[in-house]
Backbone as a chain_set.jsonl record, in Angstrom:
{"seq": "MASATDLETGLAYDMEGAGTPVVFVHGLTFDRRTWRPIIDQLDGSVTSIAIDLPAHGDSGGEPAPLESVIEQVRRLLEELDVERPVVVGHSIAGVIATVSYARRHGLRVAAQGTGHAAAPLGPLDGTVLVKISRPQKVSIDPVARIARAESGAVWADVVGPAAGYGLAGLAGTELQMTHLKGTT", "coords": {"N": [[13.233, 82.009, -12.277], [10.385, 80.225, -11.377], [7.616, 80.726, -9.379], [4.933, 79.247, -7.657], [1.66, 78.098, -6.595], [0.277, 75.01, -6.304], [-2.959, 74.227, -7.242], [-4.435, 71.899, -6.735], [-3.037, 70.454, -4.691], [-2.35, 72.432, -2.901], [0.222, 73.105, -2.282], [2.966, 75.274, -2.171], [5.634, 76.23, -4.347], [8.962, 76.603, -5.765], [10.45, 76.603, -8.935], [13.139, 75.97, -11.024], [15.827, 76.077, -13.473], [17.359, 73.451, -15.493], [17.407, 70.041, -16.605], [18.27, 67.093, -14.7], [15.684, 66.4, -12.421], [15.572, 67.764, -9.192], [14.265, 67.553, -6.093], [13.609, 69.556, -3.363], [12.957, 69.357, 0.012], [11.963, 70.831, 2.944], [12.557, 70.854, 6.557], [10.559, 70.607, 9.619], [9.122, 73.646, 10.761], [10.583, 75.207, 9.024], [10.932, 76.619, 5.695], [10.678, 76.631, 2.069], [12.657, 78.444, 1.383], [14.89, 77.776, 2.802], [16.495, 76.221, 1.227], [17.609, 77.928, -0.664], [20.434, 78.909, -0.746], [21.761, 76.562, -1.6], [20.454, 75.926, -3.991], [21.135, 78.185, -5.458], [23.899, 77.739, -5.717], [23.853, 75.536, -7.406], [23.163, 76.702, -9.762], [21.298, 76.486, -11.932], [21.938, 74.072, -13.162], [20.526, 71.771, -12.731], [17.061, 70.757, -12.6], [15.635, 72.423, -10.213], [13.363, 71.993, -7.606], [11.803, 73.42, -5.092], [9.873, 72.892, -2.316], [7.191, 74.053, -0.26], [6.052, 72.616, 2.646], [2.786, 71.522, 3.913], [1.129, 74.099, 5.741], [3.402, 75.613, 6.077], [5.628, 78.236, 5.167], [4.54, 79.529, 2.113], [2.534, 77.703, 1.692], [-0.739, 76.777, 2.353], [-3.204, 75.665, 4.743], [-3.459, 73.162, 7.342], [-1.082, 71.627, 9.611], [-0.192, 68.37, 8.551], [-0.721, 64.773, 8.697], [2.053, 62.497, 8.293], [1.727, 60.553, 6.202], [-0.185, 61.813, 4.585], [1.195, 64.126, 3.783], [3.259, 62.997, 2.274], [1.739, 61.954, 0.179], [0.66, 64.338, -0.889], [3.001, 65.619, -1.847], [3.782, 63.729, -3.745], [1.591, 63.909, -5.537], [1.849, 66.59, -6.374], [4.304, 66.474, -7.763], [3.558, 64.758, -9.783], [1.637, 66.374, -11.076], [3.365, 68.328, -12.031], [4.64, 66.892, -13.905], [6.972, 65.494, -13.268], [9.329, 63.012, -13.268], [10.994, 60.351, -11.661], [12.635, 61.846, -9.705], [15.473, 63.184, -7.891], [15.334, 63.252, -4.487], [15.779, 65.464, -1.895], [16.098, 65.998, 1.493], [15.813, 67.351, 4.836], [15.642, 66.689, 8.35], [12.298, 66.066, 9.153], [11.695, 65.937, 6.496], [13.608, 64.282, 5.412], [12.678, 61.835, 6.287], [10.257, 61.769, 4.876], [11.23, 61.642, 2.227], [12.61, 59.179, 2.317], [10.61, 57.278, 3.044], [8.866, 57.595, 0.883], [10.485, 56.735, -1.257], [10.972, 54.064, -0.481], [8.349, 53.029, -0.484], [7.668, 53.3, -3.181], [9.366, 51.436, -4.305], [8.681, 49.067, -3.146], [9.829, 48.384, -0.668], [10.616, 47.617, 2.754], [10.556, 49.763, 5.618], [12.675, 50.492, 8.271], [13.456, 51.787, 11.464], [16.292, 52.898, 13.278], [17.149, 53.993, 16.261], [19.489, 54.581, 17.781], [22.915, 53.576, 17.979], [22.432, 51.003, 18.658], [20.592, 47.871, 18.858], [19.982, 46.736, 16.262], [19.561, 44.071, 15.656], [16.927, 43.229, 16.683], [15.313, 44.226, 14.664], [15.069, 42.385, 12.756], [15.746, 40.432, 9.735], [17.463, 42.439, 7.359], [17.315, 42.461, 4.632], [15.972, 43.809, 1.679], [15.126, 46.107, 2.94], [14.918, 49.514, 3.852], [16.985, 51.18, 5.93], [16.638, 53.52, 8.39], [18.737, 55.533, 10.04], [19.099, 57.338, 12.924], [20.999, 60.127, 13.532], [23.472, 60.831, 16.047], [23.102, 63.47, 17.79], [23.77, 64.095, 20.374], [23.121, 66.148, 22.082], [22.345, 67.358, 25.177], [20.444, 68.855, 27.661], [20.278, 70.139, 30.933], [18.005, 71.036, 33.412], [18.508, 72.077, 36.421], [16.941, 73.119, 38.497], [14.246, 72.519, 37.921], [14.675, 69.873, 37.725], [14.888, 68.41, 35.287], [15.797, 66.666, 32.394], [16.661, 67.163, 29.04], [16.921, 65.549, 26.027], [18.197, 65.188, 22.758], [17.016, 63.405, 19.822], [18.428, 60.214, 19.36], [20.287, 60.392, 21.371], [21.942, 58.679, 24.01], [21.751, 56.863, 27.156], [24.167, 57.288, 28.541], [24.879, 59.818, 27.687], [23.331, 61.454, 29.243], [23.868, 60.894, 31.926], [26.457, 61.929, 32.773], [26.295, 64.885, 32.473], [24.101, 65.275, 34.248], [25.113, 64.425, 36.704], [26.877, 66.465, 37.238], [25.3, 68.354, 38.438], [24.648, 67.204, 40.768], [22.672, 65.352, 40.407], [20.88, 62.362, 39.611], [19.75, 60.142, 37.158], [16.801, 58.21, 37.053], [16.101, 55.115, 35.775], [13.543, 54.396, 33.433], [10.332, 54.859, 31.836], [10.083, 57.563, 31.62], [12.374, 60.088, 32.062], [13.477, 60.815, 35.247], [14.746, 63.092, 37.541], [16.8, 63.008, 40.383], [17.977, 64.376, 43.434], [21.176, 63.654, 44.663], [21.973, 62.2, 47.764], [23.571, 64.161, 50.203], [24.722, 66.024, 48.525], [24.966, 69.291, 47.101]], "CA": [[12.605, 81.14, -11.288], [8.924, 80.262, -11.366], [7.002, 80.42, -8.091], [3.508, 78.994, -7.843], [0.989, 77.221, -5.648], [-0.544, 74.036, -7.007], [-4.334, 74.33, -6.752], [-4.924, 70.606, -6.246], [-2.39, 70.05, -3.437], [-2.171, 73.58, -2.02], [1.634, 73.261, -1.969], [3.711, 76.311, -2.876], [6.947, 75.727, -4.764], [9.783, 77.327, -6.723], [11.014, 75.671, -9.91], [14.075, 76.655, -11.905], [16.918, 75.283, -14.02], [17.062, 72.419, -16.485], [18.156, 68.802, -16.387], [17.759, 66.144, -13.714], [14.863, 67.055, -11.394], [15.981, 67.597, -7.801], [13.198, 68.083, -5.245], [14.108, 69.949, -2.05], [11.875, 69.395, 0.991], [12.488, 71.356, 4.204], [12.12, 70.258, 7.816], [9.516, 71.312, 10.364], [9.307, 75.059, 11.113], [11.328, 75.883, 7.971], [10.193, 76.692, 4.441], [11.514, 76.334, 0.902], [13.788, 79.377, 1.315], [16.027, 77.096, 3.43], [17.324, 75.624, 0.18], [18.081, 78.944, -1.611], [21.883, 78.91, -0.978], [22.162, 75.374, -2.362], [19.919, 76.088, -5.355], [21.981, 79.194, -6.111], [25.171, 77.09, -6.069], [23.605, 74.642, -8.548], [23.191, 77.63, -10.89], [20.49, 76.053, -13.063], [22.454, 72.845, -13.78], [19.484, 70.759, -12.545], [15.745, 71.355, -12.381], [15.425, 72.491, -8.764], [11.987, 72.205, -7.191], [11.766, 73.583, -3.638], [8.459, 72.819, -1.935], [6.757, 74.355, 1.107], [5.135, 71.608, 3.179], [1.538, 72.109, 4.41], [1.189, 75.009, 6.894], [4.737, 76.207, 6.125], [5.89, 79.181, 4.081], [3.366, 79.981, 1.368], [1.528, 76.637, 1.58], [-1.78, 76.941, 3.348], [-3.696, 74.466, 5.402], [-3.033, 72.774, 8.676], [-0.097, 70.543, 9.599], [-0.846, 67.141, 8.118], [-0.004, 63.532, 9.017], [3.135, 62.158, 7.373], [1.203, 59.869, 5.008], [-0.86, 62.813, 3.766], [2.227, 64.977, 3.195], [3.908, 62.205, 1.218], [0.803, 61.894, -0.951], [0.59, 65.67, -1.496], [4.231, 65.833, -2.61], [3.699, 62.842, -4.918], [0.621, 64.483, -6.479], [2.435, 67.793, -6.953], [5.305, 66.076, -8.758], [2.793, 64.225, -10.916], [1.079, 67.546, -11.771], [4.473, 69.012, -12.706], [5.191, 65.932, -14.859], [8.333, 65.169, -12.835], [9.514, 61.572, -13.096], [12.254, 59.862, -11.104], [13.471, 62.926, -9.178], [16.311, 63.025, -6.716], [14.649, 63.966, -3.412], [16.708, 65.858, -0.838], [15.354, 66.552, 2.617], [16.429, 67.268, 6.151], [14.678, 66.547, 9.419], [11.149, 65.242, 8.762], [11.729, 65.779, 5.046], [14.401, 63.088, 5.138], [11.76, 60.706, 6.47], [9.331, 61.79, 3.739], [11.955, 61.15, 1.056], [12.924, 57.764, 2.506], [9.384, 56.483, 2.991], [8.381, 57.643, -0.5], [11.348, 55.858, -2.057], [10.716, 52.675, -0.094], [7.018, 52.652, -0.95], [7.712, 53.19, -4.64], [10.137, 50.264, -4.694], [8.214, 47.888, -2.407], [10.766, 48.052, 0.395], [10.229, 47.845, 4.14], [11.311, 50.81, 6.289], [12.923, 50.223, 9.683], [14.199, 52.874, 12.098], [17.247, 52.544, 14.318], [17.299, 55.249, 16.971], [20.871, 54.806, 18.196], [23.79, 52.557, 17.399], [22.098, 49.709, 19.246], [19.313, 47.221, 18.586], [19.677, 46.385, 14.879], [19.107, 42.679, 15.594], [15.476, 43.058, 16.819], [14.613, 44.657, 13.461], [14.945, 41.23, 11.876], [16.606, 40.503, 8.553], [17.364, 43.746, 6.73], [17.209, 42.354, 3.179], [14.774, 44.466, 1.174], [14.722, 47.112, 3.913], [15.631, 50.785, 3.948], [17.226, 51.415, 7.343], [16.8, 54.93, 8.737], [19.525, 55.657, 11.259], [19.074, 58.681, 13.472], [22.339, 60.505, 13.976], [23.578, 61.092, 17.475], [23.518, 64.838, 18.075], [24.306, 64.054, 21.733], [22.835, 67.367, 22.836], [21.566, 67.132, 26.38], [20.413, 70.025, 28.547], [19.768, 69.815, 32.267], [17.438, 72.134, 34.207], [18.663, 71.539, 37.778], [15.87, 73.582, 39.382], [13.062, 71.699, 37.638], [15.146, 68.476, 37.706], [14.468, 67.857, 34.006], [16.818, 66.504, 31.359], [16.132, 67.121, 27.682], [17.911, 64.917, 25.158], [17.785, 65.102, 21.365], [16.894, 62.04, 19.319], [19.702, 59.542, 19.162], [21.104, 60.422, 22.589], [21.866, 57.464, 24.82], [21.744, 57.099, 28.591], [25.465, 57.814, 28.969], [24.91, 61.244, 27.382], [22.57, 62.14, 30.284], [24.43, 60.626, 33.251], [27.547, 62.857, 33.098], [25.794, 66.237, 32.756], [23.229, 65.274, 35.433], [25.968, 64.295, 37.884], [27.456, 67.774, 37.491], [24.362, 69.105, 39.275], [24.291, 66.364, 41.906], [21.443, 64.637, 40.047], [21.019, 61.048, 39.001], [18.544, 59.743, 36.461], [16.224, 56.91, 37.377], [15.661, 54.48, 34.54], [12.108, 54.186, 33.317], [9.795, 55.379, 30.594], [10.272, 59.0, 31.63], [13.542, 60.399, 32.873], [13.204, 61.59, 36.455], [16.014, 63.459, 38.162], [16.748, 62.959, 41.831], [19.189, 64.855, 44.098], [21.932, 62.637, 45.376], [22.104, 62.535, 49.18], [24.866, 64.704, 50.604], [25.239, 66.989, 47.563], [24.207, 70.561, 47.063]], "C": [[11.093, 81.333, -11.368], [8.442, 79.874, -9.971], [5.513, 80.243, -8.32], [2.974, 78.207, -6.645], [0.082, 76.315, -6.453], [-1.948, 74.042, -6.409], [-4.851, 73.021, -6.172], [-4.348, 70.268, -4.876], [-2.282, 71.184, -2.427], [-0.721, 73.84, -1.661], [2.268, 74.357, -2.826], [5.086, 75.752, -3.23], [7.635, 76.742, -5.662], [10.376, 76.276, -7.653], [11.907, 76.455, -10.849], [15.145, 75.684, -12.394], [16.433, 74.269, -15.036], [17.901, 71.184, -16.171], [17.478, 67.924, -15.368], [16.919, 66.878, -12.676], [15.362, 66.72, -9.985], [14.94, 68.315, -6.945], [13.775, 68.33, -3.856], [12.925, 70.109, -1.102], [12.481, 69.767, 2.345], [11.978, 70.583, 5.407], [11.046, 71.095, 8.485], [10.002, 72.691, 10.791], [10.14, 75.831, 10.096], [10.406, 76.099, 6.776], [11.182, 76.528, 3.288], [12.704, 77.276, 0.756], [15.049, 78.795, 1.941], [17.025, 76.625, 2.372], [17.947, 76.647, -0.768], [19.599, 78.941, -1.81], [22.365, 77.717, -1.814], [21.696, 75.494, -3.806], [20.743, 77.118, -6.121], [23.316, 78.591, -6.544], [25.014, 76.16, -7.271], [23.507, 75.43, -9.853], [22.474, 77.101, -12.138], [20.942, 74.757, -13.727], [21.518, 71.656, -13.624], [18.149, 71.499, -12.468], [15.472, 71.289, -10.884], [13.962, 72.795, -8.479], [11.981, 72.238, -5.666], [10.312, 73.747, -3.217], [8.272, 73.284, -0.496], [5.771, 73.273, 1.538], [3.863, 72.285, 3.695], [1.773, 72.929, 5.686], [2.577, 75.611, 7.106], [4.884, 77.171, 4.953], [4.604, 79.66, 3.438], [2.321, 78.89, 1.145], [0.515, 76.808, 2.701], [-2.083, 75.651, 4.07], [-3.134, 74.287, 6.793], [-1.886, 71.779, 8.553], [-0.822, 69.229, 9.325], [-0.048, 65.916, 8.559], [1.006, 63.203, 7.917], [2.626, 61.519, 6.083], [0.545, 60.855, 4.046], [0.15, 63.723, 3.071], [2.931, 64.256, 2.054], [3.02, 62.165, -0.018], [0.693, 63.251, -1.645], [1.822, 65.954, -2.352], [4.214, 64.982, -3.867], [2.764, 63.428, -5.965], [1.154, 65.747, -7.137], [3.437, 67.427, -8.041], [4.644, 65.481, -9.994], [2.206, 65.379, -11.743], [2.152, 68.292, -12.572], [5.143, 68.132, -13.756], [6.661, 65.623, -14.565], [8.399, 63.671, -12.573], [10.904, 61.299, -12.541], [13.157, 60.987, -10.588], [14.439, 62.426, -8.109], [15.613, 63.843, -5.641], [15.65, 64.209, -2.286], [15.884, 66.473, 0.284], [16.175, 66.511, 3.877], [15.309, 67.206, 7.184], [13.533, 65.647, 8.948], [11.132, 65.008, 7.258], [12.583, 64.586, 4.636], [13.558, 61.834, 5.29], [10.797, 60.625, 5.292], [9.999, 61.208, 2.504], [12.205, 59.65, 1.149], [11.685, 56.886, 2.371], [8.819, 56.464, 1.57], [9.174, 56.701, -1.389], [11.039, 54.392, -1.761], [9.369, 52.195, -0.619], [7.022, 52.401, -2.459], [8.399, 51.905, -5.096], [9.784, 49.011, -3.89], [9.147, 47.445, -1.296], [10.166, 48.345, 1.762], [11.094, 48.963, 4.702], [11.454, 50.427, 7.755], [13.755, 51.369, 10.239], [15.107, 52.332, 13.182], [17.623, 53.839, 15.025], [18.7, 55.567, 17.434], [21.713, 53.735, 17.539], [23.458, 51.156, 17.866], [20.847, 49.118, 18.591], [19.003, 46.97, 17.121], [19.099, 44.977, 14.8], [17.592, 42.52, 15.754], [14.686, 43.502, 15.587], [14.392, 43.497, 12.501], [15.879, 41.365, 10.69], [16.383, 41.827, 7.82], [17.367, 43.671, 5.205], [15.904, 43.004, 2.735], [14.248, 45.547, 2.092], [15.561, 48.366, 3.751], [15.753, 51.076, 5.433], [17.47, 52.902, 7.566], [17.537, 54.974, 10.065], [19.508, 57.114, 11.691], [20.485, 58.993, 13.967], [22.321, 60.831, 15.455], [24.043, 62.515, 17.72], [24.158, 64.966, 19.457], [24.042, 65.323, 22.521], [21.894, 67.031, 23.984], [21.599, 68.422, 27.186], [19.742, 69.611, 29.853], [19.231, 71.092, 32.9], [17.482, 71.644, 35.65], [17.561, 71.965, 38.736], [14.623, 72.723, 39.187], [13.382, 70.204, 37.665], [14.658, 67.762, 36.451], [15.671, 67.776, 33.08], [16.109, 66.461, 30.014], [17.237, 66.571, 26.787], [17.356, 64.852, 23.745], [17.717, 63.64, 20.933], [18.277, 61.465, 19.073], [20.592, 59.55, 20.382], [20.905, 59.117, 23.351], [22.022, 57.839, 26.29], [23.052, 57.723, 29.07], [25.585, 59.311, 28.695], [24.208, 62.071, 28.465], [23.28, 62.043, 31.632], [25.493, 61.646, 33.648], [27.05, 64.262, 33.402], [24.906, 66.297, 33.998], [24.065, 65.218, 36.709], [26.618, 65.629, 38.242], [26.574, 68.663, 38.356], [23.938, 68.307, 40.509], [23.002, 65.598, 41.668], [21.785, 63.28, 39.45], [19.697, 60.697, 38.336], [18.088, 58.37, 36.894], [15.69, 56.309, 36.09], [14.166, 54.244, 34.572], [11.623, 54.778, 32.014], [9.958, 56.884, 30.494], [11.431, 59.291, 32.559], [13.131, 61.259, 34.055], [14.542, 61.865, 37.115], [15.838, 63.541, 39.664], [18.052, 63.504, 42.399], [19.865, 63.698, 44.8], [22.117, 63.108, 46.817], [23.506, 63.072, 49.452], [25.463, 65.665, 49.582], [24.42, 68.244, 47.617], [23.787, 70.895, 45.661]], "O": [[10.596, 82.458, -11.42], [8.812, 78.824, -9.446], [4.9, 80.992, -9.08], [3.733, 77.722, -5.805], [-0.779, 76.785, -7.196], [-2.108, 73.879, -5.2], [-5.625, 73.032, -5.215], [-5.085, 69.84, -3.988], [-2.137, 70.936, -1.23], [-0.441, 74.701, -0.826], [2.123, 74.366, -4.048], [5.633, 74.914, -2.513], [6.996, 77.62, -6.242], [10.758, 75.191, -7.214], [11.498, 77.474, -11.405], [15.347, 74.616, -11.816], [15.256, 74.233, -15.393], [18.963, 71.274, -15.555], [16.263, 67.991, -15.184], [17.373, 67.87, -12.104], [15.549, 65.554, -9.636], [14.756, 69.527, -7.058], [14.357, 67.433, -3.247], [12.007, 70.888, -1.363], [13.396, 69.102, 2.83], [11.074, 69.755, 5.288], [10.668, 72.156, 7.988], [11.17, 72.866, 11.14], [10.382, 77.021, 10.298], [9.217, 75.789, 6.85], [12.374, 76.312, 3.506], [13.669, 76.938, 0.071], [16.154, 79.255, 1.654], [18.236, 76.629, 2.594], [18.754, 76.262, -1.614], [20.039, 78.969, -2.959], [23.271, 77.854, -2.637], [22.449, 75.201, -4.735], [21.016, 76.937, -7.307], [23.81, 78.902, -7.628], [25.942, 76.014, -8.067], [23.743, 74.88, -10.929], [22.969, 77.245, -13.256], [20.386, 74.374, -14.757], [21.686, 70.642, -14.301], [18.114, 72.717, -12.292], [15.122, 70.235, -10.351], [13.39, 73.733, -9.036], [12.137, 71.202, -5.021], [9.609, 74.633, -3.703], [9.074, 72.962, 0.381], [4.766, 73.043, 0.866], [3.857, 73.5, 3.895], [2.508, 72.516, 6.583], [2.89, 76.07, 8.205], [4.328, 76.944, 3.878], [3.693, 80.136, 4.116], [1.318, 79.132, 0.473], [0.886, 76.967, 3.865], [-1.325, 74.683, 4.014], [-2.437, 75.147, 7.332], [-1.726, 71.15, 7.507], [-1.931, 69.009, 9.812], [1.161, 66.005, 8.772], [0.83, 63.586, 6.76], [3.048, 61.902, 4.992], [0.704, 60.741, 2.83], [-0.021, 64.056, 1.898], [3.169, 64.837, 0.995], [3.504, 62.325, -1.139], [0.638, 63.306, -2.874], [1.699, 66.472, -3.462], [4.589, 65.454, -4.941], [3.096, 63.446, -7.151], [0.938, 65.959, -8.33], [3.417, 68.012, -9.124], [5.113, 65.677, -11.115], [2.274, 65.358, -12.972], [1.88, 68.818, -13.651], [6.091, 68.555, -14.418], [7.482, 65.506, -15.475], [7.637, 63.128, -11.773], [11.872, 61.955, -12.922], [14.318, 61.075, -10.987], [14.232, 61.372, -7.507], [15.325, 65.019, -5.86], [16.283, 63.278, -1.79], [15.069, 67.365, 0.048], [17.123, 65.734, 3.986], [14.179, 67.618, 6.922], [13.781, 64.574, 8.398], [10.613, 63.993, 6.793], [12.309, 63.948, 3.62], [13.699, 60.884, 4.52], [10.546, 59.54, 4.767], [9.412, 60.377, 1.81], [12.03, 58.929, 0.166], [11.706, 55.873, 1.671], [8.345, 55.426, 1.106], [8.6, 55.954, -2.181], [10.867, 53.584, -2.674], [9.26, 51.083, -1.137], [6.454, 51.422, -2.944], [8.061, 51.35, -6.141], [10.501, 48.013, -3.946], [9.246, 46.252, -1.01], [9.31, 49.218, 1.901], [12.251, 49.101, 4.306], [10.47, 50.078, 8.408], [14.657, 51.868, 9.567], [14.736, 51.417, 13.917], [18.326, 54.681, 14.465], [19.071, 56.74, 17.475], [21.248, 53.057, 16.623], [24.149, 50.207, 17.496], [20.137, 49.805, 17.857], [17.828, 46.99, 16.756], [18.235, 44.714, 13.964], [17.003, 41.732, 15.014], [13.502, 43.185, 15.476], [13.622, 43.609, 11.547], [16.7, 42.281, 10.63], [15.247, 42.28, 7.679], [17.416, 44.708, 4.544], [14.855, 42.781, 3.34], [13.064, 45.88, 2.044], [16.771, 48.29, 3.537], [14.743, 51.207, 6.126], [18.398, 53.476, 6.998], [17.029, 54.511, 11.086], [19.859, 58.009, 10.922], [21.081, 58.222, 14.72], [21.264, 61.078, 16.035], [25.243, 62.759, 17.845], [24.991, 65.844, 19.68], [24.689, 65.549, 23.544], [20.803, 66.495, 23.787], [22.662, 69.014, 27.374], [18.779, 68.844, 29.87], [19.917, 72.114, 32.923], [16.61, 70.885, 36.073], [17.271, 71.248, 39.693], [14.018, 72.258, 40.154], [12.478, 69.369, 37.631], [14.095, 66.67, 36.518], [16.467, 68.712, 32.997], [15.08, 65.802, 29.866], [18.359, 67.077, 26.794], [16.191, 64.507, 23.544], [18.278, 62.757, 21.581], [19.183, 62.169, 18.625], [21.561, 58.793, 20.438], [19.822, 58.532, 23.33], [22.375, 58.969, 26.627], [23.033, 58.606, 29.928], [26.317, 60.005, 29.399], [24.468, 63.268, 28.587], [23.291, 63.008, 32.397], [25.439, 62.181, 34.756], [27.341, 64.795, 34.473], [24.957, 67.283, 34.733], [23.751, 65.896, 37.687], [26.881, 65.898, 39.415], [27.06, 69.628, 38.946], [22.994, 68.679, 41.206], [22.312, 65.233, 42.619], [22.849, 63.091, 38.862], [18.633, 60.937, 38.907], [18.904, 57.467, 37.08], [14.902, 56.945, 35.39], [13.596, 53.929, 35.617], [12.433, 55.161, 31.17], [9.971, 57.429, 29.391], [11.475, 58.811, 33.692], [12.51, 62.309, 33.884], [15.376, 60.968, 37.234], [14.845, 64.077, 40.157], [19.126, 63.148, 41.915], [19.217, 62.872, 45.445], [22.386, 64.285, 47.058], [24.5, 62.511, 48.991], [26.607, 66.089, 49.747], [23.3, 68.248, 48.128], [23.143, 71.921, 45.436]]}, "num_chains": 1, "name": "protein.A"}
């Protein structure tokens, strides 16, 4: 395994194996070590390139806007003479991979936060549709009267847990929890 930091982009990476290039990009707060178990399973059958995003792992710098990160990854792959890689990412890295692919192929990117509202996106021909999965994780702090919901959660995911504490959510731009009269 070769580990290095590209001087032009400042991105640290590990590169090993031979064959089809597969680029592994981690999510926020992680680093390239996240991919080690998968790379080990591949056992050199592909050229694995695991990258640390800016301000993660061994890559220096400050957190960067998405567009800048995409450009840094593109430049690193160009420096490494990697063409037409398979890009694998989770969390924000999935967005980076999707947007990069769409840009390279002249496609529009549209996001769909839940299972609803595909129609307002317009015709989807020539579009890469990013669908956020529904983790459905909701936590309620009954003392502070705050509900926290992961991306993809829908209103119904909040109503049941809130009712368990005698709270009801008021619809609006920010979820506000209110005690129901006559409950403790």
